[in-house]
C-alpha positions as CSV (number, residue, x, y, z in Angstrom):
1,X,-0.1,-0.1,0.0
2,X,1.4,3.7,-0.8
3,X,-0.5,5.2,2.2
4,X,2.8,6.2,4.2
5,X,4.9,7.2,0.8
6,X,4.8,10.8,0.4
7,X,3.8,12.3,-3.0
8,X,5.7,15.0,-4.6
9,X,3.8,18.8,-3.7
10,X,2.1,17.2,-1.0
11,X,1.2,14.0,1.2
12,X,-1.2,11.2,-0.2
13,X,-4.1,12.6,2.3
14,X,-3.9,15.9,0.4
15,X,-3.9,14.4,-3.0
16,X,-6.8,11.9,-1.9
17,X,-8.5,15.1,-0.6
18,X,-8.1,16.9,-4.3
19,X,-9.1,13.9,-6.2
20,X,-12.4,13.4,-4.1
21,X,-13.5,16.9,-4.6
22,X,-12.7,16.3,-8.3
23,X,-14.9,13.2,-8.4
24,X,-17.7,14.8,-6.6
25,X,-17.6,17.9,-9.2
26,X,-17.4,15.3,-12.1
27,X,-20.4,13.1,-10.2
28,X,-22.5,16.2,-10.2
29,X,-22.1,17.4,-13.6
30,X,-22.8,13.7,-15.0
31,X,-25.7,13.8,-12.7
32,X,-27.1,17.0,-14.2
33,X,-26.5,15.3,-17.9
34,X,-28.1,12.0,-17.0
35,X,-31.1,13.6,-15.4
36,X,-32.1,15.3,-18.2
37,X,-31.6,12.4,-20.3
38,X,-33.7,10.4,-18.5
39,X,-36.5,12.7,-17.8
40,X,-36.6,12.8,-21.4
41,X,-36.7,9.4,-21.9
42,X,-40.0,8.7,-19.6
43,X,-41.5,11.9,-21.4
44,X,-42.3,13.6,-17.7
45,X,-43.9,10.6,-16.0
46,X,-42.6,9.1,-13.1
47,X,-43.8,5.7,-12.0
48,X,-42.1,2.1,-13.0
49,X,-44.4,1.3,-16.2
50,X,-42.6,4.7,-17.8
51,X,-39.5,3.6,-16.8
52,X,-39.5,0.2,-18.5
53,X,-36.7,0.1,-21.2
54,X,-35.1,3.0,-20.0
55,X,-31.7,1.8,-20.0
56,X,-32.1,1.0,-23.8
57,X,-33.4,4.6,-24.8
58,X,-30.8,6.2,-22.7
59,X,-28.0,4.4,-24.5
60,X,-29.2,6.0,-27.6
61,X,-29.1,9.6,-26.1
62,X,-26.1,11.6,-26.8
63,X,-26.4,13.7,-23.8
64,X,-26.7,10.7,-21.6
65,X,-23.6,9.4,-23.2
66,X,-21.8,12.5,-22.6
67,X,-23.0,11.8,-18.8
68,X,-21.7,8.9,-19.0
69,X,-18.0,9.7,-20.2
70,X,-18.0,12.5,-17.4
71,X,-19.4,9.8,-14.9
72,X,-16.3,7.4,-16.1
73,X,-14.1,10.5,-15.6
74,X,-15.3,10.9,-11.9
75,X,-15.3,7.2,-11.2
76,X,-11.3,7.2,-12.2
77,X,-10.9,10.1,-10.0
78,X,-12.6,8.4,-6.9
79,X,-10.3,5.2,-7.5
80,X,-7.0,7.3,-7.2
81,X,-8.6,9.1,-4.3
82,X,-9.4,5.7,-2.4
83,X,-6.3,4.2,-3.3
84,X,-4.5,7.3,-1.5
85,X,-6.7,7.2,1.4
86,X,-9.2,5.5,3.3
87,X,-12.9,5.1,2.5
88,X,-13.8,7.2,5.5
89,X,-11.7,10.2,4.3
90,X,-13.0,9.9,0.4
91,X,-16.4,9.2,0.6
92,X,-17.6,12.1,3.5
93,X,-16.3,14.3,1.0
94,X,-18.4,13.2,-2.0
95,X,-21.4,14.9,0.1
96,X,-19.8,18.1,-1.6
97,X,-21.2,16.7,-4.7
98,X,-24.7,18.4,-4.0
99,X,-23.2,21.5,-3.5
100,X,-21.6,21.5,-7.1
101,X,-25.0,20.1,-8.4
102,X,-26.4,23.4,-7.3
103,X,-23.4,25.7,-8.6
104,X,-24.0,23.9,-12.2
105,X,-27.7,24.7,-11.9
106,X,-27.0,28.3,-11.1
107,X,-24.4,28.8,-13.7
108,X,-26.7,27.0,-16.5
109,X,-29.2,29.8,-15.9
110,X,-27.2,32.8,-14.8
111,X,-29.0,33.1,-11.3
112,X,-27.3,33.3,-7.9
113,X,-27.4,30.6,-4.9
114,X,-30.6,31.1,-2.7
115,X,-29.8,31.9,1.0
116,X,-30.7,28.4,2.0
117,X,-28.6,27.0,-0.7
118,X,-25.7,29.4,1.1
119,X,-26.4,28.2,4.4
120,X,-26.6,24.7,3.2
121,X,-23.1,24.9,1.7
122,X,-21.8,26.4,4.9
123,X,-23.3,23.7,7.0
124,X,-21.9,21.2,5.0
125,X,-18.4,23.0,4.8
126,X,-18.0,23.5,8.5
127,X,-19.3,19.5,9.2
128,X,-16.5,18.3,6.8
129,X,-13.7,20.7,8.1
130,X,-14.7,19.5,12.2
131,X,-14.8,15.8,10.7
132,X,-11.3,16.3,9.3
133,X,-9.3,18.1,11.7
134,X,-10.5,16.4,14.9
135,X,-7.9,13.8,15.6
136,X,-9.3,10.4,15.6
137,X,-12.6,11.3,14.1
138,X,-12.0,9.6,10.6
139,X,-11.1,6.1,10.9
140,X,-7.4,5.5,10.1
141,X,-6.7,3.2,7.1
142,X,-6.5,-0.7,7.8
143,X,-6.4,-4.1,6.2
144,X,-9.5,-5.3,4.9
145,X,-11.0,-8.2,6.4
146,X,-12.9,-10.0,3.6
147,X,-15.1,-12.1,5.6
148,X,-16.4,-9.1,7.5
149,X,-16.9,-7.8,3.7
150,X,-19.3,-11.1,3.2
151,X,-21.4,-9.9,6.4
152,X,-21.9,-6.6,5.1
153,X,-23.0,-8.0,1.6
154,X,-25.3,-10.2,3.3
155,X,-27.0,-7.8,5.4
156,X,-27.1,-5.1,2.4
157,X,-28.4,-7.3,0.0
158,X,-31.9,-8.0,1.7
159,X,-32.1,-4.0,2.3
160,X,-31.7,-3.0,-1.5
161,X,-34.0,-5.6,-2.5
162,X,-36.6,-4.3,0.0
163,X,-36.3,-1.0,-0.9
164,X,-36.0,-1.4,-4.6
165,X,-39.5,-3.5,-4.3
166,X,-40.8,-0.6,-2.2
167,X,-39.9,1.9,-5.2
168,X,-41.5,-0.1,-7.7
169,X,-44.7,0.5,-5.6
170,X,-44.5,4.1,-5.3
171,X,-43.8,7.2,-7.9
172,X,-42.5,10.7,-7.8
173,X,-40.5,11.8,-5.3
174,X,-40.8,8.8,-2.9
175,X,-39.6,6.4,-5.8
176,X,-36.6,8.8,-6.2
177,X,-35.7,8.4,-2.5
178,X,-36.1,5.0,-2.3
179,X,-33.9,4.6,-5.8
180,X,-31.4,7.0,-4.5
181,X,-30.7,5.0,-1.1
182,X,-30.5,1.6,-3.0
183,X,-28.0,3.6,-5.5
184,X,-26.1,4.9,-2.5
185,X,-25.7,1.7,-0.8
186,X,-24.5,0.0,-4.0
187,X,-21.9,2.9,-4.4
188,X,-20.6,2.6,-0.8
189,X,-19.9,-1.0,-1.5
190,X,-18.1,0.0,-4.8
191,X,-16.0,2.2,-3.1
192,X,-14.6,-0.6,-1.0
193,X,-14.5,-2.8,-4.0
194,X,-12.4,-0.3,-5.7
195,X,-9.7,-0.2,-2.9
196,X,-9.5,-4.0,-3.1
197,X,-9.0,-4.2,-7.1
198,X,-6.5,-1.1,-6.9
199,X,-4.6,-2.8,-4.3
200,X,-4.6,-5.9,-6.2
201,X,-3.4,-4.1,-9.4
202,X,-0.8,-2.3,-7.9
203,X,0.4,-5.0,-5.3
204,X,-0.1,-8.1,-7.2
205,X,-0.5,-7.4,-11.0
206,X,-3.1,-7.6,-13.6
207,X,-2.7,-11.7,-13.7
208,X,-3.8,-12.1,-10.0
209,X,-6.5,-9.3,-10.2
210,X,-8.1,-11.2,-13.3
211,X,-8.6,-14.4,-10.9
212,X,-9.8,-12.6,-7.8
213,X,-13.4,-11.6,-7.0
214,X,-13.4,-8.1,-5.9
215,X,-12.7,-6.7,-9.8
216,X,-16.1,-8.8,-11.1
217,X,-18.2,-7.8,-7.9
218,X,-17.1,-4.1,-8.8
219,X,-18.3,-4.7,-12.0
220,X,-21.9,-6.0,-10.8
221,X,-22.1,-3.2,-8.2
222,X,-21.2,-0.3,-10.4
223,X,-23.6,-1.7,-12.9
224,X,-26.3,-2.2,-10.8
225,X,-25.9,0.9,-8.9
226,X,-25.8,3.1,-12.5
227,X,-29.0,1.2,-13.4
228,X,-31.0,2.5,-10.4
229,X,-29.3,6.0,-10.3
230,X,-31.0,6.5,-13.8
231,X,-34.2,5.1,-12.5
232,X,-33.9,7.6,-9.5
233,X,-33.5,10.4,-12.0
234,X,-36.1,9.1,-14.1
235,X,-38.7,9.0,-11.2
236,X,-38.7,12.9,-11.6
237,X,-36.8,14.8,-8.6
238,X,-33.3,15.4,-9.0
239,X,-32.8,16.8,-5.7
240,X,-34.5,13.9,-4.1
241,X,-32.3,11.6,-5.8
242,X,-29.3,13.3,-5.2
243,X,-29.8,13.8,-1.5
244,X,-30.6,10.0,-0.9
245,X,-27.5,8.9,-2.7
246,X,-25.4,12.0,-1.2
247,X,-26.5,10.7,2.2
248,X,-26.4,7.2,2.0
249,X,-23.2,6.5,0.5
250,X,-20.9,8.3,3.0
251,X,-22.7,7.1,6.0
252,X,-22.6,3.3,4.6
253,X,-19.0,3.9,3.7
254,X,-17.9,5.2,7.1
255,X,-19.8,2.3,8.9
256,X,-17.6,-0.3,6.5
257,X,-14.7,1.6,7.1
258,X,-15.0,0.7,11.0
259,X,-16.3,-2.6,10.4
260,X,-14.4,-4.1,7.7
261,X,-11.0,-2.2,7.6
262,X,-9.6,-3.9,10.7
263,X,-9.5,-0.2,12.0
264,X,-10.7,1.4,15.3
265,X,-13.8,3.5,15.6
266,X,-13.7,6.8,17.6
267,X,-12.5,6.4,20.8
268,X,-11.7,9.6,22.5
269,X,-14.4,12.1,23.8
270,X,-13.1,14.7,21.4
271,X,-13.5,12.4,18.3
272,X,-17.2,11.2,19.1
273,X,-18.2,14.8,19.5
274,X,-16.6,15.6,16.1
275,X,-18.7,12.7,14.5
276,X,-21.7,13.8,16.0
277,X,-21.6,17.4,15.2
278,X,-20.3,16.7,11.8
279,X,-23.7,14.3,11.2
280,X,-25.5,17.0,12.4
281,X,-24.4,19.8,10.1
282,X,-24.3,17.5,7.0
283,X,-27.5,16.4,7.4
284,X,-28.7,20.0,8.1
285,X,-27.0,21.2,5.1
286,X,-27.8,18.6,2.7
287,X,-31.4,18.8,3.8
288,X,-31.5,22.3,3.4
289,X,-30.1,22.1,-0.1
290,X,-32.1,19.1,-1.0
291,X,-35.2,21.6,-1.5
292,X,-33.2,23.8,-3.9
293,X,-34.5,25.0,-7.3
294,X,-31.0,25.4,-8.8
295,X,-30.4,21.6,-8.2
296,X,-33.0,20.9,-10.7
297,X,-31.4,23.3,-13.5
298,X,-29.3,22.8,-16.2
299,X,-28.4,23.9,-19.7
300,X,-32.0,24.9,-21.7
301,X,-33.3,21.4,-23.4
302,X,-36.2,22.2,-25.9
303,X,-37.4,18.7,-25.5
304,X,-38.2,18.5,-22.0
305,X,-40.6,20.9,-20.7
306,X,-41.4,19.5,-17.0
307,X,-38.0,20.0,-15.5
308,X,-37.6,21.8,-12.2
309,X,-36.3,25.5,-12.8
310,X,-37.7,25.4,-16.5
311,X,-39.8,28.5,-17.3
312,X,-42.1,28.3,-20.6
313,X,-44.9,26.0,-21.6
């Protein structure tokens, strides 16, 4: 592992933070593009019937393909960040994805962020600052325990199945939240699998990686997460879907970092307090931004008339 190695221009942690923020920005840009394509594909409807054949329609849409390319760049940035730092460090930083979503929405329309957007962004920034500056709040990187990862998977699979089944019976905002939560859980699992796969590639080589299971599990969880993410977008509420994914991913990743990586949870009173205060600030900030009109905006699309923030007939 390269955890203890210095990198020119800064330590591994600084580079990990930088690549994490870059990944968050790219994921936000990809989500804005894919949301528009998904809403156009279902023609404004938000139920399970409307989403039938969604992926087949999306792979023919140049806007969605552009979003997929941007998403791939974000995935690669996240992989570098995770190789340089722990999941407990990288995944909470992805909460900033919602901040970037709002900024991109404002840039697409020339508007300024609303007061609640600014307050939400400030709360998220403060929460992350506390989490990363108080010693012991972020779990240190440790060796992964594969048996514990299997236990975590056995717990997560029934939850994902139950939430996706519930989403099939609902529509609109509730459907977006349920599917976004499922996608967030899968993306948290993907983050752990990225660490295992990149460690295999760097430490053992391509041949060893090809015969080990994490790479194949990574492909499966990422693909399923992508499908559920597109269905969450198609359900009609980008802020709802983004909020569910943005909150579920880092929480699940943080718990996985403590449970499955032979590391110690926060032990001191100050570390526990930092985690608690950070959780409150991050939740409050995300909730404040989740209703932002700017989060649903983007470049004007004449083929879509029901998107949030769009004016006209």
